[in-house]
Every structure is written in structure tokens, then in C-alpha cells.
mmJSON file of the N, C-alpha and C atoms, coordinates in Angstrom:
{"data_MODEL":{"atom_site":{
"group_PDB":["ATOM","ATOM","ATOM","ATOM","ATOM","ATOM","ATOM","ATOM","ATOM","ATOM","ATOM","ATOM","ATOM","ATOM","ATOM","ATOM","ATOM","ATOM","ATOM","ATOM","ATOM","ATOM","ATOM","ATOM","ATOM","ATOM","ATOM","ATOM","ATOM","ATOM","ATOM","ATOM","ATOM","ATOM","ATOM","ATOM","ATOM","ATOM","ATOM","ATOM","ATOM","ATOM","ATOM","ATOM","ATOM","ATOM","ATOM","ATOM","ATOM","ATOM","ATOM","ATOM","ATOM","ATOM","ATOM","ATOM","ATOM","ATOM","ATOM","ATOM","ATOM","ATOM","ATOM","ATOM","ATOM","ATOM","ATOM","ATOM","ATOM","ATOM","ATOM","ATOM","ATOM","ATOM","ATOM","ATOM","ATOM","ATOM","ATOM","ATOM","ATOM","ATOM","ATOM","ATOM","ATOM","ATOM","ATOM","ATOM","ATOM","ATOM","ATOM","ATOM","ATOM","ATOM","ATOM","ATOM","ATOM","ATOM","ATOM","ATOM","ATOM","ATOM","ATOM","ATOM","ATOM","ATOM","ATOM","ATOM","ATOM","ATOM","ATOM","ATOM","ATOM","ATOM","ATOM","ATOM","ATOM","ATOM","ATOM","ATOM","ATOM","ATOM","ATOM","ATOM","ATOM","ATOM","ATOM","ATOM","ATOM","ATOM","ATOM","ATOM","ATOM","ATOM","ATOM","ATOM","ATOM","ATOM","ATOM","ATOM","ATOM","ATOM","ATOM","ATOM","ATOM","ATOM","ATOM","ATOM","ATOM","ATOM","ATOM","ATOM","ATOM","ATOM","ATOM","ATOM","ATOM","ATOM","ATOM","ATOM","ATOM","ATOM","ATOM","ATOM","ATOM","ATOM","ATOM","ATOM","ATOM","ATOM","ATOM","ATOM","ATOM","ATOM","ATOM","ATOM","ATOM","ATOM","ATOM","ATOM","ATOM","ATOM","ATOM","ATOM","ATOM","ATOM","ATOM","ATOM","ATOM","ATOM","ATOM","ATOM","ATOM","ATOM","ATOM","ATOM","ATOM","ATOM","ATOM","ATOM","ATOM","ATOM","ATOM","ATOM","ATOM","ATOM","ATOM","ATOM","ATOM","ATOM","ATOM","ATOM","ATOM","ATOM","ATOM","ATOM","ATOM","ATOM","ATOM","ATOM","ATOM","ATOM","ATOM","ATOM","ATOM","ATOM","ATOM","ATOM","ATOM","ATOM","ATOM","ATOM","ATOM","ATOM"],
"id":[1,2,3,4,5,6,7,8,9,10,11,12,13,14,15,16,17,18,19,20,21,22,23,24,25,26,27,28,29,30,31,32,33,34,35,36,37,38,39,40,41,42,43,44,45,46,47,48,49,50,51,52,53,54,55,56,57,58,59,60,61,62,63,64,65,66,67,68,69,70,71,72,73,74,75,76,77,78,79,80,81,82,83,84,85,86,87,88,89,90,91,92,93,94,95,96,97,98,99,100,101,102,103,104,105,106,107,108,109,110,111,112,113,114,115,116,117,118,119,120,121,122,123,124,125,126,127,128,129,130,131,132,133,134,135,136,137,138,139,140,141,142,143,144,145,146,147,148,149,150,151,152,153,154,155,156,157,158,159,160,161,162,163,164,165,166,167,168,169,170,171,172,173,174,175,176,177,178,179,180,181,182,183,184,185,186,187,188,189,190,191,192,193,194,195,196,197,198,199,200,201,202,203,204,205,206,207,208,209,210,211,212,213,214,215,216,217,218,219,220,221,222,223,224,225,226,227,228,229,230,231,232,233,234],
"type_symbol":["N","C","C","N","C","C","N","C","C","N","C","C","N","C","C","N","C","C","N","C","C","N","C","C","N","C","C","N","C","C","N","C","C","N","C","C","N","C","C","N","C","C","N","C","C","N","C","C","N","C","C","N","C","C","N","C","C","N","C","C","N","C","C","N","C","C","N","C","C","N","C","C","N","C","C","N","C","C","N","C","C","N","C","C","N","C","C","N","C","C","N","C","C","N","C","C","N","C","C","N","C","C","N","C","C","N","C","C","N","C","C","N","C","C","N","C","C","N","C","C","N","C","C","N","C","C","N","C","C","N","C","C","N","C","C","N","C","C","N","C","C","N","C","C","N","C","C","N","C","C","N","C","C","N","C","C","N","C","C","N","C","C","N","C","C","N","C","C","N","C","C","N","C","C","N","C","C","N","C","C","N","C","C","N","C","C","N","C","C","N","C","C","N","C","C","N","C","C","N","C","C","N","C","C","N","C","C","N","C","C","N","C","C","N","C","C","N","C","C","N","C","C","N","C","C","N","C","C","N","C","C","N","C","C"],
"label_atom_id":["N","CA","C","N","CA","C","N","CA","C","N","CA","C","N","CA","C","N","CA","C","N","CA","C","N","CA","C","N","CA","C","N","CA","C","N","CA","C","N","CA","C","N","CA","C","N","CA","C","N","CA","C","N","CA","C","N","CA","C","N","CA","C","N","CA","C","N","CA","C","N","CA","C","N","CA","C","N","CA","C","N","CA","C","N","CA","C","N","CA","C","N","CA","C","N","CA","C","N","CA","C","N","CA","C","N","CA","C","N","CA","C","N","CA","C","N","CA","C","N","CA","C","N","CA","C","N","CA","C","N","CA","C","N","CA","C","N","CA","C","N","CA","C","N","CA","C","N","CA","C","N","CA","C","N","CA","C","N","CA","C","N","CA","C","N","CA","C","N","CA","C","N","CA","C","N","CA","C","N","CA","C","N","CA","C","N","CA","C","N","CA","C","N","CA","C","N","CA","C","N","CA","C","N","CA","C","N","CA","C","N","CA","C","N","CA","C","N","CA","C","N","CA","C","N","CA","C","N","CA","C","N","CA","C","N","CA","C","N","CA","C","N","CA","C","N","CA","C","N","CA","C","N","CA","C","N","CA","C","N","CA","C","N","CA","C","N","CA","C","N","CA","C"],
"label_alt_id":[null,null,null,null,null,null,null,null,null,null,null,null,null,null,null,null,null,null,null,null,null,null,null,null,null,null,null,null,null,null,null,null,null,null,null,null,null,null,null,null,null,null,null,null,null,null,null,null,null,null,null,null,null,null,null,null,null,null,null,null,null,null,null,null,null,null,null,null,null,null,null,null,null,null,null,null,null,null,null,null,null,null,null,null,null,null,null,null,null,null,null,null,null,null,null,null,null,null,null,null,null,null,null,null,null,null,null,null,null,null,null,null,null,null,null,null,null,null,null,null,null,null,null,null,null,null,null,null,null,null,null,null,null,null,null,null,null,null,null,null,null,null,null,null,null,null,null,null,null,null,null,null,null,null,null,null,null,null,null,null,null,null,null,null,null,null,null,null,null,null,null,null,null,null,null,null,null,null,null,null,null,null,null,null,null,null,null,null,null,null,null,null,null,null,null,null,null,null,null,null,null,null,null,null,null,null,null,null,null,null,null,null,null,null,null,null,null,null,null,null,null,null,null,null,null,null,null,null,null,null,null,null,null,null],
"label_comp_id":["UNK","UNK","UNK","UNK","UNK","UNK","UNK","UNK","UNK","UNK","UNK","UNK","UNK","UNK","UNK","UNK","UNK","UNK","UNK","UNK","UNK","UNK","UNK","UNK","UNK","UNK","UNK","UNK","UNK","UNK","UNK","UNK","UNK","UNK","UNK","UNK","UNK","UNK","UNK","UNK","UNK","UNK","UNK","UNK","UNK","UNK","UNK","UNK","UNK","UNK","UNK","UNK","UNK","UNK","UNK","UNK","UNK","UNK","UNK","UNK","UNK","UNK","UNK","UNK","UNK","UNK","UNK","UNK","UNK","UNK","UNK","UNK","UNK","UNK","UNK","UNK","UNK","UNK","UNK","UNK","UNK","UNK","UNK","UNK","UNK","UNK","UNK","UNK","UNK","UNK","UNK","UNK","UNK","UNK","UNK","UNK","UNK","UNK","UNK","UNK","UNK","UNK","UNK","UNK","UNK","UNK","UNK","UNK","UNK","UNK","UNK","UNK","UNK","UNK","UNK","UNK","UNK","UNK","UNK","UNK","UNK","UNK","UNK","UNK","UNK","UNK","UNK","UNK","UNK","UNK","UNK","UNK","UNK","UNK","UNK","UNK","UNK","UNK","UNK","UNK","UNK","UNK","UNK","UNK","UNK","UNK","UNK","UNK","UNK","UNK","UNK","UNK","UNK","UNK","UNK","UNK","UNK","UNK","UNK","UNK","UNK","UNK","UNK","UNK","UNK","UNK","UNK","UNK","UNK","UNK","UNK","UNK","UNK","UNK","UNK","UNK","UNK","UNK","UNK","UNK","UNK","UNK","UNK","UNK","UNK","UNK","UNK","UNK","UNK","UNK","UNK","UNK","UNK","UNK","UNK","UNK","UNK","UNK","UNK","UNK","UNK","UNK","UNK","UNK","UNK","UNK","UNK","UNK","UNK","UNK","UNK","UNK","UNK","UNK","UNK","UNK","UNK","UNK","UNK","UNK","UNK","UNK","UNK","UNK","UNK","UNK","UNK","UNK","UNK","UNK","UNK","UNK","UNK","UNK"],
"label_asym_id":["A","A","A","A","A","A","A","A","A","A","A","A","A","A","A","A","A","A","A","A","A","A","A","A","A","A","A","A","A","A","A","A","A","A","A","A","A","A","A","A","A","A","A","A","A","A","A","A","A","A","A","A","A","A","A","A","A","A","A","A","A","A","A","A","A","A","A","A","A","A","A","A","A","A","A","A","A","A","A","A","A","A","A","A","A","A","A","A","A","A","A","A","A","A","A","A","A","A","A","A","A","A","A","A","A","A","A","A","A","A","A","A","A","A","A","A","A","A","A","A","A","A","A","A","A","A","A","A","A","A","A","A","A","A","A","A","A","A","A","A","A","A","A","A","A","A","A","A","A","A","A","A","A","A","A","A","A","A","A","A","A","A","A","A","A","A","A","A","A","A","A","A","A","A","A","A","A","A","A","A","A","A","A","A","A","A","A","A","A","A","A","A","A","A","A","A","A","A","A","A","A","A","A","A","A","A","A","A","A","A","A","A","A","A","A","A","A","A","A","A","A","A","A","A","A","A","A","A","A","A","A","A","A","A"],
"label_entity_id":["1","1","1","1","1","1","1","1","1","1","1","1","1","1","1","1","1","1","1","1","1","1","1","1","1","1","1","1","1","1","1","1","1","1","1","1","1","1","1","1","1","1","1","1","1","1","1","1","1","1","1","1","1","1","1","1","1","1","1","1","1","1","1","1","1","1","1","1","1","1","1","1","1","1","1","1","1","1","1","1","1","1","1","1","1","1","1","1","1","1","1","1","1","1","1","1","1","1","1","1","1","1","1","1","1","1","1","1","1","1","1","1","1","1","1","1","1","1","1","1","1","1","1","1","1","1","1","1","1","1","1","1","1","1","1","1","1","1","1","1","1","1","1","1","1","1","1","1","1","1","1","1","1","1","1","1","1","1","1","1","1","1","1","1","1","1","1","1","1","1","1","1","1","1","1","1","1","1","1","1","1","1","1","1","1","1","1","1","1","1","1","1","1","1","1","1","1","1","1","1","1","1","1","1","1","1","1","1","1","1","1","1","1","1","1","1","1","1","1","1","1","1","1","1","1","1","1","1","1","1","1","1","1","1"],
"label_seq_id":[1,1,1,2,2,2,3,3,3,4,4,4,5,5,5,6,6,6,7,7,7,8,8,8,9,9,9,10,10,10,11,11,11,12,12,12,13,13,13,14,14,14,15,15,15,16,16,16,17,17,17,18,18,18,19,19,19,20,20,20,21,21,21,22,22,22,23,23,23,24,24,24,25,25,25,26,26,26,27,27,27,28,28,28,29,29,29,30,30,30,31,31,31,32,32,32,33,33,33,34,34,34,35,35,35,36,36,36,37,37,37,38,38,38,39,39,39,40,40,40,41,41,41,42,42,42,43,43,43,44,44,44,45,45,45,46,46,46,47,47,47,48,48,48,49,49,49,50,50,50,51,51,51,52,52,52,53,53,53,54,54,54,55,55,55,56,56,56,57,57,57,58,58,58,59,59,59,60,60,60,61,61,61,62,62,62,63,63,63,64,64,64,65,65,65,66,66,66,67,67,67,68,68,68,69,69,69,70,70,70,71,71,71,72,72,72,73,73,73,74,74,74,75,75,75,76,76,76,77,77,77,78,78,78],
"pdbx_PDB_ins_code":[null,null,null,null,null,null,null,null,null,null,null,null,null,null,null,null,null,null,null,null,null,null,null,null,null,null,null,null,null,null,null,null,null,null,null,null,null,null,null,null,null,null,null,null,null,null,null,null,null,null,null,null,null,null,null,null,null,null,null,null,null,null,null,null,null,null,null,null,null,null,null,null,null,null,null,null,null,null,null,null,null,null,null,null,null,null,null,null,null,null,null,null,null,null,null,null,null,null,null,null,null,null,null,null,null,null,null,null,null,null,null,null,null,null,null,null,null,null,null,null,null,null,null,null,null,null,null,null,null,null,null,null,null,null,null,null,null,null,null,null,null,null,null,null,null,null,null,null,null,null,null,null,null,null,null,null,null,null,null,null,null,null,null,null,null,null,null,null,null,null,null,null,null,null,null,null,null,null,null,null,null,null,null,null,null,null,null,null,null,null,null,null,null,null,null,null,null,null,null,null,null,null,null,null,null,null,null,null,null,null,null,null,null,null,null,null,null,null,null,null,null,null,null,null,null,null,null,null,null,null,null,null,null,null],
"Cartn_x":[22.273,23.011,22.159,22.773,22.087,21.509,20.255,19.574,20.234,20.712,21.352,22.652,23.325,24.56,24.279,23.103,22.728,22.205,21.621,21.035,22.08,23.221,24.256,24.736,25.097,25.503,24.363,23.14,22.007,21.827,21.904,21.779,22.908,24.112,25.239,25.059,24.579,24.315,23.264,22.169,21.069,21.455,22.325,22.687,23.783,24.775,25.927,25.968,25.835,26.06,24.899,23.676,22.515,22.349,22.408,22.258,23.357,24.596,25.697,25.506,25.091,24.826,23.748,22.661,21.577,22.025,22.769,23.247,24.129,25.073,25.973,25.229,24.258,23.481,22.712,22.002,21.181,22.028,23.2,24.095,24.591,24.945,25.414,24.286,23.066,21.919,21.701,21.841,21.64,22.712,23.955,25.031,24.816,24.306,24.043,22.929,21.907,20.772,21.108,22.154,22.516,23.158,23.675,24.291,25.749,26.275,27.683,27.919,29.043,29.449,30.018,30.239,30.812,32.196,32.99,34.33,34.265,33.355,33.209,32.703,31.788,31.254,32.353,33.199,34.307,35.311,35.588,36.499,35.939,34.647,34.007,34.09,33.863,33.979,35.407,36.402,37.796,38.093,37.564,37.778,37.126,35.954,35.283,36.116,36.647,37.497,38.74,39.372,40.563,40.229,39.073,38.663,38.43,37.84,37.638,38.971,39.933,41.253,41.94,41.816,42.433,41.797,40.499,39.815,40.326,40.496,41.032,42.455,43.273,44.661,44.746,43.914,43.909,43.48,42.473,42.044,43.153,43.883,45.003,46.1,46.445,47.469,47.049,45.78,45.321,45.378,45.042,45.11,46.557,47.488,48.912,49.379,49.004,49.394,48.762,47.512,46.869,47.624,48.122,48.835,50.22,50.913,52.289,52.407,51.48,51.54,50.116,49.571,48.155,47.781,48.735,48.41,48.576,48.727,49.007,47.85,46.65,45.489,45.448,45.777,45.761,46.881,48.042,49.141,48.808,48.076,47.729,46.656,45.759,44.675,45.164,46.299,46.773,47.3],
"Cartn_y":[-69.723,-69.467,-69.898,-70.394,-70.904,-69.742,-69.863,-68.812,-68.59,-69.648,-69.515,-68.712,-68.788,-68.039,-66.536,-66.152,-64.744,-64.242,-65.102,-64.67,-64.185,-64.816,-64.42,-62.989,-62.605,-61.204,-60.22,-60.618,-59.727,-59.52,-60.581,-60.46,-59.603,-59.828,-59.033,-57.556,-57.291,-55.909,-55.286,-56.005,-55.469,-55.288,-56.124,-56.051,-55.013,-54.927,-54.068,-52.804,-52.946,-51.824,-50.842,-51.326,-50.435,-49.531,-50.045,-49.133,-48.068,-48.473,-47.512,-46.458,-46.9,-45.994,-44.981,-45.43,-44.535,-43.549,-44.032,-43.146,-42.044,-42.402,-41.412,-40.451,-40.958,-40.112,-39.05,-39.448,-38.493,-37.57,-38.014,-37.121,-36.012,-36.366,-35.343,-34.393,-34.894,-34.028,-33.027,-33.476,-32.606,-31.521,-31.871,-30.895,-29.842,-30.254,-29.305,-28.352,-28.853,-28.028,-27.062,-27.333,-26.449,-25.162,-25.132,-23.929,-23.809,-22.601,-22.353,-22.13,-22.616,-22.317,-20.899,-20.363,-19.02,-18.956,-20.006,-20.044,-20.051,-20.846,-20.899,-19.562,-18.929,-17.643,-16.581,-16.582,-15.626,-15.876,-17.136,-17.475,-17.012,-17.191,-16.747,-15.225,-14.498,-13.041,-12.609,-13.312,-12.999,-13.208,-14.28,-14.541,-13.475,-13.002,-11.939,-10.662,-10.333,-9.148,-9.264,-10.431,-10.637,-10.526,-11.043,-10.947,-9.489,-8.701,-7.277,-6.551,-6.863,-6.236,-6.624,-7.902,-8.35,-7.625,-7.427,-6.718,-5.292,-4.627,-3.267,-3.241,-4.181,-4.237,-4.49,-5.385,-5.674,-4.439,-3.725,-2.484,-1.459,-1.336,-0.401,-0.802,-2.077,-2.548,-2.329,-2.569,-2.347,-0.872,0.008,1.442,1.888,1.343,1.653,1.152,-0.072,-0.609,0.186,0.63,1.444,2.75,3.334,4.609,4.416,3.355,3.173,2.432,1.542,0.75,0.511,1.474,1.396,0.173,-0.439,-1.578,-2.926,-2.943,-4.213,-5.197,-4.677,-5.598,-6.274,-5.552,-6.137,-7.167,-6.913,-7.866,-9.158,-9.045,-10.23,-11.069,-10.423,-11.137,-11.955,-11.605,-12.299,-13.629],
"Cartn_z":[15.267,16.483,17.667,18.677,19.844,20.664,21.062,21.818,23.178,23.795,25.105,25.01,23.883,23.708,23.641,23.174,23.125,24.466,25.259,26.521,27.514,27.56,28.517,28.267,27.052,26.833,27.1,26.773,27.032,28.529,29.31,30.764,31.339,30.886,31.364,31.033,29.833,29.442,30.34,30.563,31.363,32.835,33.357,34.77,35.025,34.151,34.415,33.559,32.264,31.359,31.358,31.229,31.116,32.333,33.582,34.721,34.79,34.529,34.544,33.454,32.301,31.187,31.57,32.144,32.542,33.624,34.61,35.677,35.106,34.266,33.683,32.754,32.028,31.122,31.894,32.921,33.657,34.53,34.957,35.693,34.774,33.547,32.614,32.227,32.105,31.809,32.942,34.183,35.331,35.364,35.048,35.037,33.963,32.821,31.743,32.14,32.798,33.192,34.318,35.099,36.196,35.708,34.526,33.979,34.377,34.21,34.484,35.971,36.443,37.815,37.844,39.037,39.153,38.526,38.724,38.145,36.616,36.045,34.588,34.042,34.781,34.352,34.36,35.401,35.467,34.348,34.067,32.975,31.63,31.444,30.207,30.063,31.158,31.112,30.812,31.379,31.074,29.595,29.031,27.605,26.73,27.141,26.392,26.446,27.628,27.752,26.879,26.878,26.053,24.57,24.172,22.766,22.38,23.271,22.988,22.834,23.72,23.617,22.318,21.933,20.675,19.481,19.528,18.442,18.331,19.479,19.456,18.922,19.339,18.884,17.384,16.891,15.454,14.678,15.18,14.529,14.495,15.597,15.653,14.667,14.639,13.704,12.255,11.943,10.572,10.2,11.139,10.825,10.628,11.408,11.216,9.855,9.504,8.199,7.062,7.223,6.188,5.982,7.078,6.972,6.361,6.74,6.284,4.954,4.677,3.453,2.953,2.218,1.821,0.99,0.301,-0.55,0.149,1.433,2.129,2.016,1.927,1.822,0.454,-0.603,-1.943,-2.094,-1.494,-1.587,-0.854,0.214,1.015,0.304,-0.421,-1.102,-2.285,-2.858,-4.068,-3.769],
"occupancy":[1.0,1.0,1.0,1.0,1.0,1.0,1.0,1.0,1.0,1.0,1.0,1.0,1.0,1.0,1.0,1.0,1.0,1.0,1.0,1.0,1.0,1.0,1.0,1.0,1.0,1.0,1.0,1.0,1.0,1.0,1.0,1.0,1.0,1.0,1.0,1.0,1.0,1.0,1.0,1.0,1.0,1.0,1.0,1.0,1.0,1.0,1.0,1.0,1.0,1.0,1.0,1.0,1.0,1.0,1.0,1.0,1.0,1.0,1.0,1.0,1.0,1.0,1.0,1.0,1.0,1.0,1.0,1.0,1.0,1.0,1.0,1.0,1.0,1.0,1.0,1.0,1.0,1.0,1.0,1.0,1.0,1.0,1.0,1.0,1.0,1.0,1.0,1.0,1.0,1.0,1.0,1.0,1.0,1.0,1.0,1.0,1.0,1.0,1.0,1.0,1.0,1.0,1.0,1.0,1.0,1.0,1.0,1.0,1.0,1.0,1.0,1.0,1.0,1.0,1.0,1.0,1.0,1.0,1.0,1.0,1.0,1.0,1.0,1.0,1.0,1.0,1.0,1.0,1.0,1.0,1.0,1.0,1.0,1.0,1.0,1.0,1.0,1.0,1.0,1.0,1.0,1.0,1.0,1.0,1.0,1.0,1.0,1.0,1.0,1.0,1.0,1.0,1.0,1.0,1.0,1.0,1.0,1.0,1.0,1.0,1.0,1.0,1.0,1.0,1.0,1.0,1.0,1.0,1.0,1.0,1.0,1.0,1.0,1.0,1.0,1.0,1.0,1.0,1.0,1.0,1.0,1.0,1.0,1.0,1.0,1.0,1.0,1.0,1.0,1.0,1.0,1.0,1.0,1.0,1.0,1.0,1.0,1.0,1.0,1.0,1.0,1.0,1.0,1.0,1.0,1.0,1.0,1.0,1.0,1.0,1.0,1.0,1.0,1.0,1.0,1.0,1.0,1.0,1.0,1.0,1.0,1.0,1.0,1.0,1.0,1.0,1.0,1.0,1.0,1.0,1.0,1.0,1.0,1.0],
"B_iso_or_equiv":[0.0,0.0,0.0,0.0,0.0,0.0,0.0,0.0,0.0,0.0,0.0,0.0,0.0,0.0,0.0,0.0,0.0,0.0,0.0,0.0,0.0,0.0,0.0,0.0,0.0,0.0,0.0,0.0,0.0,0.0,0.0,0.0,0.0,0.0,0.0,0.0,0.0,0.0,0.0,0.0,0.0,0.0,0.0,0.0,0.0,0.0,0.0,0.0,0.0,0.0,0.0,0.0,0.0,0.0,0.0,0.0,0.0,0.0,0.0,0.0,0.0,0.0,0.0,0.0,0.0,0.0,0.0,0.0,0.0,0.0,0.0,0.0,0.0,0.0,0.0,0.0,0.0,0.0,0.0,0.0,0.0,0.0,0.0,0.0,0.0,0.0,0.0,0.0,0.0,0.0,0.0,0.0,0.0,0.0,0.0,0.0,0.0,0.0,0.0,0.0,0.0,0.0,0.0,0.0,0.0,0.0,0.0,0.0,0.0,0.0,0.0,0.0,0.0,0.0,0.0,0.0,0.0,0.0,0.0,0.0,0.0,0.0,0.0,0.0,0.0,0.0,0.0,0.0,0.0,0.0,0.0,0.0,0.0,0.0,0.0,0.0,0.0,0.0,0.0,0.0,0.0,0.0,0.0,0.0,0.0,0.0,0.0,0.0,0.0,0.0,0.0,0.0,0.0,0.0,0.0,0.0,0.0,0.0,0.0,0.0,0.0,0.0,0.0,0.0,0.0,0.0,0.0,0.0,0.0,0.0,0.0,0.0,0.0,0.0,0.0,0.0,0.0,0.0,0.0,0.0,0.0,0.0,0.0,0.0,0.0,0.0,0.0,0.0,0.0,0.0,0.0,0.0,0.0,0.0,0.0,0.0,0.0,0.0,0.0,0.0,0.0,0.0,0.0,0.0,0.0,0.0,0.0,0.0,0.0,0.0,0.0,0.0,0.0,0.0,0.0,0.0,0.0,0.0,0.0,0.0,0.0,0.0,0.0,0.0,0.0,0.0,0.0,0.0,0.0,0.0,0.0,0.0,0.0,0.0],
"pdbx_formal_charge":[null,null,null,null,null,null,null,null,null,null,null,null,null,null,null,null,null,null,null,null,null,null,null,null,null,null,null,null,null,null,null,null,null,null,null,null,null,null,null,null,null,null,null,null,null,null,null,null,null,null,null,null,null,null,null,null,null,null,null,null,null,null,null,null,null,null,null,null,null,null,null,null,null,null,null,null,null,null,null,null,null,null,null,null,null,null,null,null,null,null,null,null,null,null,null,null,null,null,null,null,null,null,null,null,null,null,null,null,null,null,null,null,null,null,null,null,null,null,null,null,null,null,null,null,null,null,null,null,null,null,null,null,null,null,null,null,null,null,null,null,null,null,null,null,null,null,null,null,null,null,null,null,null,null,null,null,null,null,null,null,null,null,null,null,null,null,null,null,null,null,null,null,null,null,null,null,null,null,null,null,null,null,null,null,null,null,null,null,null,null,null,null,null,null,null,null,null,null,null,null,null,null,null,null,null,null,null,null,null,null,null,null,null,null,null,null,null,null,null,null,null,null,null,null,null,null,null,null,null,null,null,null,null,null],
"auth_seq_id":[1,1,1,2,2,2,3,3,3,4,4,4,5,5,5,6,6,6,7,7,7,8,8,8,9,9,9,10,10,10,11,11,11,12,12,12,13,13,13,14,14,14,15,15,15,16,16,16,17,17,17,18,18,18,19,19,19,20,20,20,21,21,21,22,22,22,23,23,23,24,24,24,25,25,25,26,26,26,27,27,27,28,28,28,29,29,29,30,30,30,31,31,31,32,32,32,33,33,33,34,34,34,35,35,35,36,36,36,37,37,37,38,38,38,39,39,39,40,40,40,41,41,41,42,42,42,43,43,43,44,44,44,45,45,45,46,46,46,47,47,47,48,48,48,49,49,49,50,50,50,51,51,51,52,52,52,53,53,53,54,54,54,55,55,55,56,56,56,57,57,57,58,58,58,59,59,59,60,60,60,61,61,61,62,62,62,63,63,63,64,64,64,65,65,65,66,66,66,67,67,67,68,68,68,69,69,69,70,70,70,71,71,71,72,72,72,73,73,73,74,74,74,75,75,75,76,76,76,77,77,77,78,78,78],
"auth_comp_id":["UNK","UNK","UNK","UNK","UNK","UNK","UNK","UNK","UNK","UNK","UNK","UNK","UNK","UNK","UNK","UNK","UNK","UNK","UNK","UNK","UNK","UNK","UNK","UNK","UNK","UNK","UNK","UNK","UNK","UNK","UNK","UNK","UNK","UNK","UNK","UNK","UNK","UNK","UNK","UNK","UNK","UNK","UNK","UNK","UNK","UNK","UNK","UNK","UNK","UNK","UNK","UNK","UNK","UNK","UNK","UNK","UNK","UNK","UNK","UNK","UNK","UNK","UNK","UNK","UNK","UNK","UNK","UNK","UNK","UNK","UNK","UNK","UNK","UNK","UNK","UNK","UNK","UNK","UNK","UNK","UNK","UNK","UNK","UNK","UNK","UNK","UNK","UNK","UNK","UNK","UNK","UNK","UNK","UNK","UNK","UNK","UNK","UNK","UNK","UNK","UNK","UNK","UNK","UNK","UNK","UNK","UNK","UNK","UNK","UNK","UNK","UNK","UNK","UNK","UNK","UNK","UNK","UNK","UNK","UNK","UNK","UNK","UNK","UNK","UNK","UNK","UNK","UNK","UNK","UNK","UNK","UNK","UNK","UNK","UNK","UNK","UNK","UNK","UNK","UNK","UNK","UNK","UNK","UNK","UNK","UNK","UNK","UNK","UNK","UNK","UNK","UNK","UNK","UNK","UNK","UNK","UNK","UNK","UNK","UNK","UNK","UNK","UNK","UNK","UNK","UNK","UNK","UNK","UNK","UNK","UNK","UNK","UNK","UNK","UNK","UNK","UNK","UNK","UNK","UNK","UNK","UNK","UNK","UNK","UNK","UNK","UNK","UNK","UNK","UNK","UNK","UNK","UNK","UNK","UNK","UNK","UNK","UNK","UNK","UNK","UNK","UNK","UNK","UNK","UNK","UNK","UNK","UNK","UNK","UNK","UNK","UNK","UNK","UNK","UNK","UNK","UNK","UNK","UNK","UNK","UNK","UNK","UNK","UNK","UNK","UNK","UNK","UNK","UNK","UNK","UNK","UNK","UNK","UNK"],
"auth_asym_id":["A","A","A","A","A","A","A","A","A","A","A","A","A","A","A","A","A","A","A","A","A","A","A","A","A","A","A","A","A","A","A","A","A","A","A","A","A","A","A","A","A","A","A","A","A","A","A","A","A","A","A","A","A","A","A","A","A","A","A","A","A","A","A","A","A","A","A","A","A","A","A","A","A","A","A","A","A","A","A","A","A","A","A","A","A","A","A","A","A","A","A","A","A","A","A","A","A","A","A","A","A","A","A","A","A","A","A","A","A","A","A","A","A","A","A","A","A","A","A","A","A","A","A","A","A","A","A","A","A","A","A","A","A","A","A","A","A","A","A","A","A","A","A","A","A","A","A","A","A","A","A","A","A","A","A","A","A","A","A","A","A","A","A","A","A","A","A","A","A","A","A","A","A","A","A","A","A","A","A","A","A","A","A","A","A","A","A","A","A","A","A","A","A","A","A","A","A","A","A","A","A","A","A","A","A","A","A","A","A","A","A","A","A","A","A","A","A","A","A","A","A","A","A","A","A","A","A","A","A","A","A","A","A","A"],
"auth_atom_id":["N","CA","C","N","CA","C","N","CA","C","N","CA","C","N","CA","C","N","CA","C","N","CA","C","N","CA","C","N","CA","C","N","CA","C","N","CA","C","N","CA","C","N","CA","C","N","CA","C","N","CA","C","N","CA","C","N","CA","C","N","CA","C","N","CA","C","N","CA","C","N","CA","C","N","CA","C","N","CA","C","N","CA","C","N","CA","C","N","CA","C","N","CA","C","N","CA","C","N","CA","C","N","CA","C","N","CA","C","N","CA","C","N","CA","C","N","CA","C","N","CA","C","N","CA","C","N","CA","C","N","CA","C","N","CA","C","N","CA","C","N","CA","C","N","CA","C","N","CA","C","N","CA","C","N","CA","C","N","CA","C","N","CA","C","N","CA","C","N","CA","C","N","CA","C","N","CA","C","N","CA","C","N","CA","C","N","CA","C","N","CA","C","N","CA","C","N","CA","C","N","CA","C","N","CA","C","N","CA","C","N","CA","C","N","CA","C","N","CA","C","N","CA","C","N","CA","C","N","CA","C","N","CA","C","N","CA","C","N","CA","C","N","CA","C","N","CA","C","N","CA","C","N","CA","C","N","CA","C","N","CA","C","N","CA","C","N","CA","C","N","CA","C"],
"pdbx_PDB_model_num":[1,1,1,1,1,1,1,1,1,1,1,1,1,1,1,1,1,1,1,1,1,1,1,1,1,1,1,1,1,1,1,1,1,1,1,1,1,1,1,1,1,1,1,1,1,1,1,1,1,1,1,1,1,1,1,1,1,1,1,1,1,1,1,1,1,1,1,1,1,1,1,1,1,1,1,1,1,1,1,1,1,1,1,1,1,1,1,1,1,1,1,1,1,1,1,1,1,1,1,1,1,1,1,1,1,1,1,1,1,1,1,1,1,1,1,1,1,1,1,1,1,1,1,1,1,1,1,1,1,1,1,1,1,1,1,1,1,1,1,1,1,1,1,1,1,1,1,1,1,1,1,1,1,1,1,1,1,1,1,1,1,1,1,1,1,1,1,1,1,1,1,1,1,1,1,1,1,1,1,1,1,1,1,1,1,1,1,1,1,1,1,1,1,1,1,1,1,1,1,1,1,1,1,1,1,1,1,1,1,1,1,1,1,1,1,1,1,1,1,1,1,1,1,1,1,1,1,1,1,1,1,1,1,1]
}}}
């Protein structure tokens, strides 16, 4: 293969692609290092609260099912 044919794509890569790649890479690294924003932190806390409520509800439903139909767990496992 002709060496000159390889030089053009290499030059184009070095002039256009590599700098853009580096800029985007280090911008994303900086965003990761900054941590969560206040909005993201509040959203995360809301999700934790919802997960706790779901856990309580599931526990309540399981206790109701245990009282009304004690064999429901064995039927589900089969």
C-alpha cells in the first residue's frame, strides 16, 4: 500500500478527531469528579424513600398472604 495514502487519514485523525476526543474525554472525567448535583442528590433521596415504602408494602402484603393463604410461597416455588 502506498505510504502517502496512509498519511492523509493519519493527518486528518490527528488534526480533527484526536483533539475532539481528548476534549470530550477530559470534560466527562471532570463531570464525574464533581459528584452529584443538588437536583441529582434530591432525586436519589426520593428514590431511596420510594424503595423503603415499597419494601414496607411488600412486607405487609406478604404478611396478609401468610395469614390468608399459608401455602402461597410453596405454590409459587413450584
